[in-house]
ROMARFI-159277 format. One record per residue (C-alpha): residue number from 1; residue in three letters; x, y, z. Coordinates in nm, 3 decimals, always signed. Layout:
REM ROMARFI-159277
  pos  code       px       py       pz
  NUM   Ala        X        Y        Z
...
REM end
This chain:
REM ROMARFI-159277
  pos  code       px       py       pz
    1   Met  +11.007   +1.637  +10.453
    2   Lys  +11.348   +1.497  +10.545
    3   Asn  +11.639   +1.826  +10.552
    4   Asn  +11.909   +1.711  +10.318
    5   Gln  +11.612   +1.627  +10.033
    6   Leu  +11.499   +1.949  +10.064
    7   Ile  +11.864   +2.096  +10.060
    8   Asn  +11.901   +1.809   +9.743
    9   Asp  +11.567   +1.942   +9.556
   10   Leu  +11.631   +2.321   +9.598
   11   His  +11.977   +2.214   +9.463
   12   Ser  +11.904   +2.017   +9.154
   13   Ile  +11.744   +2.320   +9.055
   14   Tyr  +12.051   +2.549   +8.974
   15   Pro  +12.320   +2.242   +9.039
   16   Glu  +12.603   +2.584   +8.965
   17   Leu  +12.487   +2.770   +9.301
   18   Leu  +12.758   +2.764   +9.520
   19   Ile  +12.598   +2.662   +9.866
   20   Asn  +12.797   +2.601  +10.229
   21   Ile  +12.600   +2.319  +10.374
   22   His  +12.728   +2.371  +10.707
   23   Lys  +12.594   +2.724  +10.733
   24   Ile  +12.244   +2.634  +10.678
   25   Lys  +12.020   +2.673  +11.009
   26   Gly  +11.675   +2.602  +11.094
   27   Tyr  +11.450   +2.673  +11.394
   28   Ser  +11.396   +2.402  +11.654
   29   Asp  +11.048   +2.272  +11.691
   30   Asp  +11.016   +2.505  +12.014
   31   Glu  +11.109   +2.795  +11.819
   32   Ile  +10.876   +2.678  +11.540
   33   Lys  +10.585   +2.708  +11.800
   34   Lys  +10.726   +3.066  +11.917
   35   Ile  +10.689   +3.208  +11.532
   36   Glu  +10.309   +3.031  +11.577
   37   Arg  +10.217   +3.235  +11.850
   38   Leu  +10.410   +3.588  +11.715
   39   Tyr  +10.274   +3.568  +11.394
   40   Asp   +9.934   +3.408  +11.467
   41   Ile   +9.987   +3.140  +11.183
   42   Lys  +10.021   +2.791  +11.165
   43   Val  +10.315   +2.643  +11.074
   44   Val  +10.266   +2.360  +10.872
   45   Gly  +10.375   +2.135  +10.554
   46   Gln  +10.632   +2.325  +10.308
   47   Leu  +10.673   +2.594  +10.522
   48   Tyr  +10.716   +2.376  +10.836
   49   Asp  +10.960   +2.167  +10.622
   50   Phe  +11.175   +2.558  +10.555
   51   Leu  +11.217   +2.692  +10.883
   52   Asn  +11.304   +2.352  +10.968
   53   Cys  +11.559   +2.326  +10.760
   54   Met  +11.704   +2.667  +10.669
   55   Gly  +11.481   +2.966  +10.814
   56   Arg  +11.782   +3.116  +10.952
   57   Cys  +12.038   +3.065  +10.693
   58   Ser  +12.017   +2.919  +10.361
   59   Gly  +12.375   +2.843  +10.326
   60   Gly  +12.359   +3.028   +9.943
   61   Phe  +12.004   +2.935   +9.825
   62   Phe  +11.828   +3.272   +9.900
   63   Trp  +11.930   +3.611  +10.043
   64   Asp  +11.673   +3.865  +10.195
   65   Asp  +11.540   +3.997   +9.771
   66   Pro  +11.309   +3.862   +9.770
   67   Leu  +11.208   +3.634  +10.037
   68   Ile  +11.206   +3.791  +10.391
   69   Phe  +11.300   +3.530  +10.629
   70   Tyr  +11.666   +3.668  +10.587
   71   Arg  +11.612   +4.050  +10.660
   72   Glu  +11.834   +4.176  +10.919
   73   Trp  +11.493   +4.321  +11.112
   74   Phe  +11.436   +4.218  +11.456
   75   Ile  +11.067   +4.100  +11.576
   76   Arg  +10.902   +4.413  +11.540
   77   Gly  +10.992   +4.493  +11.207
   78   His  +10.919   +4.178  +11.086
   79   Ile  +10.574   +4.173  +11.278
   80   Leu  +10.517   +4.569  +11.188
   81   Phe  +10.576   +4.407  +10.825
   82   Gln  +10.324   +4.076  +10.860
   83   Tyr  +10.033   +4.278  +11.027
   84   Gly  +10.091   +4.585  +10.780
   85   Ser  +10.014   +4.363  +10.466
   86   Arg   +9.729   +4.177  +10.681
   87   Glu   +9.596   +4.545  +10.726
   88   Glu   +9.624   +4.560  +10.285
   89   Leu   +9.424   +4.267  +10.268
   90   Tyr   +9.169   +4.364  +10.570
   91   Asn   +9.138   +4.728  +10.357
   92   Leu   +9.036   +4.546   +9.986
   93   Gly   +8.756   +4.351  +10.186
   94   Leu   +8.930   +4.025  +10.195
   95   Trp   +8.799   +3.865  +10.570
   96   Asp   +8.785   +3.520  +10.440
   97   Ile   +9.194   +3.554  +10.351
   98   Leu   +9.271   +3.706  +10.724
   99   Glu   +9.127   +3.409  +10.880
  100   Gln   +9.318   +3.144  +10.702
  101   Lys   +9.592   +3.320  +10.883
  102   Pro   +9.789   +3.471  +10.543
  103   Phe  +10.188   +3.509  +10.616
  104   Phe  +10.400   +3.674  +10.346
  105   Ile  +10.693   +3.504  +10.232
  106   Ser  +10.857   +3.736   +9.953
  107   Ile  +10.818   +4.126   +9.803
  108   Glu  +10.917   +4.124   +9.388
  109   Ser  +10.961   +4.470   +9.240
  110   Glu  +10.833   +4.654   +9.553
  111   Thr  +10.467   +4.623   +9.554
  112   Gln  +10.432   +4.253   +9.484
  113   Tyr  +10.356   +4.047   +9.771
  114   Tyr  +10.324   +3.649   +9.808
  115   Phe  +10.189   +3.452  +10.115
  116   Leu  +10.096   +3.160  +10.233
  117   Leu   +9.743   +3.107  +10.343
  118   Thr   +9.881   +2.915  +10.700
  119   Asn   +9.514   +2.772  +10.818
  120   Ser   +9.350   +2.674  +10.492
  121   Lys   +9.348   +2.350  +10.320
  122   Gln   +9.602   +2.423  +10.126
  123   Pro   +9.879   +2.597  +10.321
  124   Asp  +10.157   +2.498  +10.089
  125   Leu   +9.960   +2.669   +9.798
  126   Val  +10.100   +3.072   +9.705
  127   His   +9.929   +3.336   +9.695
  128   His   +9.983   +3.662   +9.508
  129   Tyr   +9.911   +4.073   +9.620
  130   Asp   +9.954   +4.298   +9.345
  131   Glu   +9.959   +4.645   +9.529
  132   Asn  +10.005   +4.858   +9.166
  133   Glu   +9.619   +4.651   +9.093
  134   Asp   +9.501   +4.557   +9.456
  135   Lys   +9.430   +4.207   +9.357
  136   Val   +9.508   +3.871   +9.467
  137   Arg   +9.527   +3.582   +9.312
  138   Val   +9.632   +3.229   +9.382
  139   Leu   +9.967   +3.090   +9.173
  140   Asp   +9.984   +2.770   +9.057
  141   Lys  +10.282   +2.682   +9.228
  142   Asn  +10.321   +2.543   +9.532
  143   Phe  +10.563   +2.694   +9.825
  144   Asn  +10.875   +2.471   +9.700
  145   Glu  +10.795   +2.557   +9.396
  146   Tyr  +10.788   +2.886   +9.408
  147   Leu  +11.146   +2.854   +9.611
  148   Gly  +11.287   +2.659   +9.283
  149   Tyr  +11.141   +2.947   +9.089
  150   Ile  +11.312   +3.206   +9.288
  151   Ile  +11.648   +3.006   +9.265
  152   Ser  +11.639   +2.965   +8.894
  153   Ser  +11.522   +3.385   +8.816
  154   Tyr  +11.768   +3.527   +9.021
  155   Asn  +12.049   +3.342   +9.061
  156   Glu  +12.091   +3.369   +8.706
  157   Ser  +12.105   +3.682   +8.665
  158   Phe  +12.410   +3.746   +8.920
  159   Ile  +12.716   +3.806   +8.822
  160   Ala  +12.827   +3.770   +9.128
  161   Pro  +12.801   +3.515   +9.395
  162   Ile  +12.538   +3.509   +9.700
  163   Pro  +12.720   +3.545  +10.027
  164   Val  +12.661   +3.232  +10.213
  165   Asp  +12.631   +3.355  +10.549
  166   Phe  +12.363   +3.566  +10.478
  167   Ser  +12.108   +3.485  +10.798
  168   Gly  +11.783   +3.669  +10.937
  169   Asp  +11.622   +3.543  +11.269
  170   Leu  +11.155   +3.603  +11.287
  171   Leu  +11.286   +3.558  +11.689
  172   Arg  +11.548   +3.798  +11.727
  173   Leu  +11.484   +4.089  +11.951
REM end
């Protein structure tokens, strides 16, 4: 998917949202390969499009809640979060999920985790782990649909606009 198409598709969900297209920043192909190695995942499909287009800064579409891409953690914080979340799945005995290289993308209400299975037949499909019930389920949303859900539900509840320069970096030392 071309970057402009992703931006247009996301903006059409909530056209009132003020975005700054000049602040939107993604990762290069070489940086995405580093992300694959660091986080032991495969970056394909909609995750690739997202990281390539706006993985570092969304220009106002998102901030660090609930998406974790824009948290101001260093590499160590991001990696520890990913491996800690995977450990939760390990403790539940979900080895088949672990073999499909989960990559956690979002936290809602401090106990609801959302992730992609990056080495699966459907890497764009979003999965949900409920920490309260120790259950994992597949959502009926792909990654782009989940991003649309975040845009519509989170922006309607805010009075003040989201700062357009909110950014993070999965590779920052």
